[in-house]
C-alpha positions in Angstrom: -47.2 -9.8 37.1 -49.9 -8.3 34.7 -48.7 -5.2 32.9 -50.0 -1.7 33.8 -50.2 1.1 31.4 -50.9 4.7 32.1 -50.7 8.2 30.5 -47.4 10.1 30.8 -48.7 12.6 33.3 -50.3 10.0 35.7 -47.4 9.9 38.2 -47.3 13.7 38.4 -50.7 13.9 40.2 -50.7 15.0 43.9 -53.7 16.1 45.8 -53.5 19.9 46.5 -55.7 19.6 49.6 -56.6 23.0 51.0 -55.6 24.7 47.7 -58.4 22.9 45.9 -61.0 24.9 44.3 -63.6 22.1 44.0 -63.1 19.8 46.9 -64.1 16.2 46.6 -65.1 16.3 50.4 -68.2 18.2 49.6 -71.5 17.4 47.5 -69.9 14.0 46.7 -70.9 10.3 47.4 -67.8 9.3 49.4 -67.9 5.4 49.5 -66.7 3.6 52.5 -65.4 0.0 51.8 -66.3 -2.9 54.3 -62.7 -3.1 55.5 -62.5 0.5 56.4 -65.9 0.4 58.1 -64.8 -2.4 60.4 -61.7 -0.4 61.2 -63.8 2.7 61.9 -66.1 0.8 64.5 -63.1 0.8 66.6 -61.9 4.4 66.2 -63.3 7.4 67.8 -63.8 10.8 66.0 -61.4 13.6 66.6 -62.5 16.1 69.2 -62.8 18.9 66.5 -65.6 17.2 64.7 -68.7 19.2 65.4 -71.1 16.4 65.9 -69.8 13.7 68.2 -70.8 10.1 67.6 -69.7 6.8 69.2 -67.3 5.8 66.4 -66.2 6.8 62.9 -68.7 4.2 61.4 -71.6 6.0 63.0 -70.9 8.8 60.5 -71.7 6.5 57.6 -75.0 5.6 56.0 -76.2 3.0 53.4 -76.9 4.3 49.9 -77.4 2.7 46.5 -76.4 -0.7 47.8 -73.1 0.5 49.4 -71.9 2.5 52.4 -71.1 6.2 52.1 -70.2 9.1 54.6 -73.2 10.9 55.8 -72.6 14.6 54.8 -73.7 17.4 57.0 -76.4 20.0 56.5 -74.1 22.0 54.1 -73.4 18.6 52.1 -69.9 18.5 53.4 -67.9 15.7 54.8 -68.2 15.9 58.6 -64.4 15.3 58.8 -63.5 18.4 56.6 -62.0 21.2 58.8 -62.5 24.9 58.1 -59.2 25.1 56.6 -60.3 22.5 54.1 -58.2 19.7 55.5 -59.3 16.2 56.5 -59.4 15.8 60.4 -59.1 12.0 60.0 -55.7 12.4 58.3 -54.5 15.0 61.0 -55.7 12.6 63.8 -54.7 9.2 62.4 -52.7 9.5 59.2 -53.5 8.5 55.7 -54.0 4.8 56.5 -57.4 5.7 58.2 -59.0 6.6 54.9 -61.4 4.5 52.9 -60.3 3.2 49.5 -62.2 6.1 47.7 -60.5 8.8 49.5 -57.1 7.1 49.1 -57.4 6.4 45.4 -59.5 9.4 44.0 -59.1 10.6 41.2 -57.3 7.5 40.1 -59.1 4.6 38.5 -57.9 1.3 37.3 -59.5 -0.8 34.6 -58.6 -4.5 34.7 -58.7 -6.3 31.4 -57.6 -9.9 30.9 -54.2 -9.1 29.6 -53.4 -5.8 31.2 -54.4 -3.0 33.6 -55.1 0.6 32.4 -54.6 3.3 35.0 -56.3 6.7 34.5 -57.2 10.0 36.2 -60.6 11.3 36.2 -61.4 14.9 35.2 -63.7 15.4 38.2 -60.8 16.7 40.1 -59.4 20.3 39.3 -55.8 19.2 40.0 -56.1 16.8 37.0 -57.3 19.6 34.7 -54.3 21.7 35.8 -52.0 18.8 35.0 -53.4 18.7 31.4 -53.0 22.5 31.1 -49.4 22.3 32.2 -48.4 19.2 30.2 -46.8 20.3 26.9 -47.4 17.0 25.3 -50.0 14.4 26.8 -49.3 10.9 25.7 -51.5 8.0 26.2 -50.0 4.4 26.2 -50.5 1.7 23.7 -52.1 -1.5 24.6 -49.7 -4.5 25.0 -49.5 -6.8 22.0 -51.2 -9.6 23.9 -54.2 -7.3 24.7 -54.8 -5.8 21.1 -58.0 -6.7 19.4 -60.6 -5.0 17.1 -62.1 -2.9 19.9 -58.8 -1.6 21.1 -57.9 -0.9 17.5 -61.1 1.2 17.1 -60.4 3.1 20.4 -56.9 3.9 19.3 -58.0 5.2 15.9 -60.8 7.3 17.6 -58.3 8.8 20.1 -55.9 9.6 17.1 -58.6 11.6 15.4 -58.8 14.0 18.4 -55.3 14.9 17.9 -56.0 16.5 14.5 -55.4 20.2 15.3 -56.9 21.4 12.1 -60.5 20.8 13.0 -62.9 21.3 15.9 -63.7 18.9 18.6 -67.3 19.1 17.3 -66.3 17.9 13.7 -64.2 15.1 15.1 -67.1 13.9 17.4 -69.4 13.8 14.4 -67.0 11.9 12.3 -66.0 9.4 14.9 -69.5 8.7 15.9 -70.6 8.1 12.4 -67.7 5.7 11.9 -68.3 3.9 15.2 -72.0 3.3 14.2 -70.9 1.9 10.9 -68.5 -0.5 12.5 -71.2 -1.5 15.0 -73.4 -2.4 12.0 -70.6 -4.4 10.6 -70.3 -6.3 13.7 -73.9 -7.2 13.8 -73.6 -8.3 10.2 -70.5 -10.4 11.1 -68.4 -8.4 8.6 -66.2 -6.6 10.9 -62.5 -6.9 10.4 -59.3 -5.1 10.8 -59.1 -4.3 7.1 -62.6 -2.8 7.4 -61.6 -0.8 10.4 -58.5 0.6 8.5 -60.6 1.5 5.5 -63.1 3.5 7.6 -60.4 5.4 9.4 -58.2 6.0 6.2 -57.3 9.5 5.3 -59.5 9.3 2.1 -62.6 8.0 3.9 -62.4 10.5 6.7 -61.9 13.3 4.2 -65.0 12.2 2.2 -67.0 11.9 5.5 -65.8 15.4 6.6 -67.0 17.0 3.2 -70.4 15.3 3.6 -70.8 16.4 7.3 -69.8 20.1 6.5 -72.5 20.1 3.7 -75.2 19.3 6.4 -77.0 22.4 7.9 -76.9 22.1 11.7 -78.6 25.1 13.0 -77.0 26.6 16.1 -80.4 27.5 17.8 -81.6 24.0 17.3 -78.5 22.7 19.2 -78.8 25.4 21.9 -82.4 24.5 22.5 -81.7 20.7 22.8 -78.6 21.2 25.1 -80.6 23.6 27.2 -83.3 20.9 27.8 -80.7 18.2 28.3 -78.9 20.4 31.0 -82.1 21.1 32.9 -83.1 17.4 33.0 -79.6 16.4 34.0 -79.7 19.0 36.9 -83.2 18.1 38.3 -82.0 15.6 40.9 -79.1 17.7 42.0 -81.4 20.6 42.5 -83.8 18.5 44.6 -80.9 17.4 46.8 -79.4 20.8 47.0 -76.1 19.9 45.5 -73.8 22.0 43.5 -75.9 25.1 44.1 -73.0 27.6 44.0 -72.6 26.7 40.4 -76.1 25.7 39.1 -77.9 28.7 40.4 -75.5 30.9 38.2 -76.7 29.1 35.0 -80.1 27.3 35.5 -82.3 30.6 35.7 -80.9 31.6 32.3 -81.5 28.1 31.0 -85.1 28.3 32.0 -85.4 31.7 30.6 -84.1 30.6 27.3 -86.4 27.7 27.2 -89.4 30.2 27.0 -88.1 32.9 24.7 -85.0 34.7 23.2 -84.1 37.0 20.3 -82.9 34.6 17.4 -80.5 36.9 15.8 -79.0 38.2 19.1 -78.5 34.5 20.2 -76.8 33.6 16.8 -74.3 36.3 17.3 -73.6 35.3 20.9 -73.2 31.7 19.7 -70.5 32.9 17.2 -68.8 35.0 19.8 -68.7 32.2 22.4 -67.3 29.8 19.7 -64.1 31.9 19.6 -63.8 31.8 23.4 -64.2 28.1 23.3 -61.7 27.5 20.6 -59.1 29.1 22.7 -59.2 25.8 24.8 -59.2 23.4 22.0 -56.0 21.7 22.9 -57.1 21.2 26.5 -60.5 19.9 25.3 -58.8 17.6 22.9 -56.9 16.0 25.9 -60.1 15.9 27.8 -61.8 14.0 25.0 -58.8 11.7 24.5 -58.8 10.9 28.2 -62.4 10.1 28.2 -62.0 7.8 25.3 -59.1 6.0 26.9 -60.8 5.7 30.3 -64.5 5.1 29.5 -64.9 4.1 25.8 -63.9 0.5 26.2 -64.9 -1.3 29.3 -63.1 -4.7 30.3 -66.2 -6.7 29.3 -67.4 -4.3 26.8 -68.6 -4.9 23.2 -69.1 -2.6 20.3 -72.6 -1.7 21.5 -71.3 -0.7 24.9 -68.8 1.5 23.0 -71.4 3.3 21.1 -73.4 3.8 24.4 -70.2 5.1 26.1 -69.5 7.4 23.2 -72.9 8.8 23.4 -72.4 9.6 27.0 -69.0 11.1 26.3 -70.6 13.4 23.6 -73.4 14.4 25.8 -71.0 15.2 28.8 -68.8 17.3 26.4 -72.0 19.3 25.2 -73.1 19.8 28.6 -69.8 21.3 29.6 -69.9 23.5 26.6 -73.4 24.7 27.1 -73.0 25.3 30.8 -70.0 27.5 30.1 -72.1 29.3 27.3 -74.6 30.2 29.9 -72.1 31.2 32.4 -70.3 33.4 29.9 -73.5 35.1 29.2 -74.3 35.7 32.7 -70.8 37.2 33.2 -71.5 39.7 30.6 -70.0 37.9 27.6 -66.5 38.7 28.8 -63.3 36.5 28.2 -63.9 33.0 29.3 -61.4 32.4 32.1 -59.4 29.1 32.5 -60.6 28.8 36.1 -64.2 29.1 35.0 -63.8 26.5 32.4 -61.9 24.2 34.8 -64.6 24.4 37.5 -67.5 23.7 35.2 -65.7 20.8 33.6 -65.2 19.3 37.0 -68.9 20.0 37.8 -70.3 18.4 34.7 -68.0 15.3 34.9 -69.2 14.9 38.6 -72.8 15.3 37.4 -72.4 12.7 34.7 -70.0 10.3 36.6 -72.5 7.4 36.4 -71.8 3.7 36.7 -72.3 1.9 33.4 -75.6 0.4 34.4 -76.9 3.7 35.5 -75.8 5.2 32.2 -78.0 2.6 30.4 -80.9 3.2 32.7 -80.8 7.1 32.2 -80.6 6.7 28.4 -83.4 4.3 28.2 -85.6 6.5 30.3 -84.7 9.7 28.5 -84.7 8.6 24.9 -86.9 6.6 22.5 -83.8 4.3 21.5 -80.9 3.3 23.5 -78.6 3.6 20.4 -79.0 7.0 18.9 -79.1 7.8 15.2 -76.3 9.9 14.0 -78.7 12.7 13.5 -79.5 13.1 17.2 -75.9 13.3 18.2 -75.3 15.9 15.4 -78.2 17.9 16.9 -76.6 18.2 20.4 -73.0 18.4 19.1 -73.5 20.9 16.4 -70.7 22.4 14.4 
């Protein structure tokens, strides 16, 4: 039997159902697998469902090459009750659910030598787990599954455990190293020794000194993140999704795209940075989880690792910028944990693209698929 590895908090996850602050039964593409759909053709909807159809399958529709539950006019699952519980589970039990509803937010990546189980951060209960866990530990890859790519991933994850520097500094350093190793692979000079050298304490210290000497103006970072957020939100606005959250930040984003007082905004940026730093430990776990779950795909090479790292960095900066806007809208008061959690869930859902879709988005939005370090430093800042 193939070995499965998972983080130490994985088995503690349970769905909090009606207590969830950001339900996955609303504004969410809920996939219905073929086997479930066949079963649903023979089952009738519970009487409590508002719109009665001939069977459960009739509540689904084809989208993006698959079948999903057709949401109602409020973008909710038709089987979601007023008290935020699933009417299907109440009527038929858990066995009636599709694979997506049964598994979410769990995800399994199947490599040739082992399987990796992860929890996705687009569920608020997962964020709560991280906040409660004193020491989050991610597993090591089995010996027969270790290679140069898993070695790079482990080294990068380890960098985010450094409590003495910000997430931003670690992002800048780790992406620089990854680009260098990608270049080495293209030149057929990548080796275990070379990886060790790049991640050595001396090399990282030298890189850190060089990066700290570079001027990365806050306002330039803010302007670029503002444009990225508005671009990312376009389709969700068109479909009327996540409006409870987006309408609280996008008007300010549009306003800042036109004009602002530079000195005032610089000061607000400094004040927000102090609020952001309070959650450094939680954000470091988030980054480590994203690297463990998304950086290395089962059939991935170093180029795909670079692409995934770009997406993770963009995701992080969009979370930060969304919360910067929300913090300003709330009068620059303390950034509450619940606010951070909900916007973290929001952005990870909005960026929860399949690998092919990530490539398509990047190809359509940027001049080059693989970014130069300078562009990532622009959106990450310091």
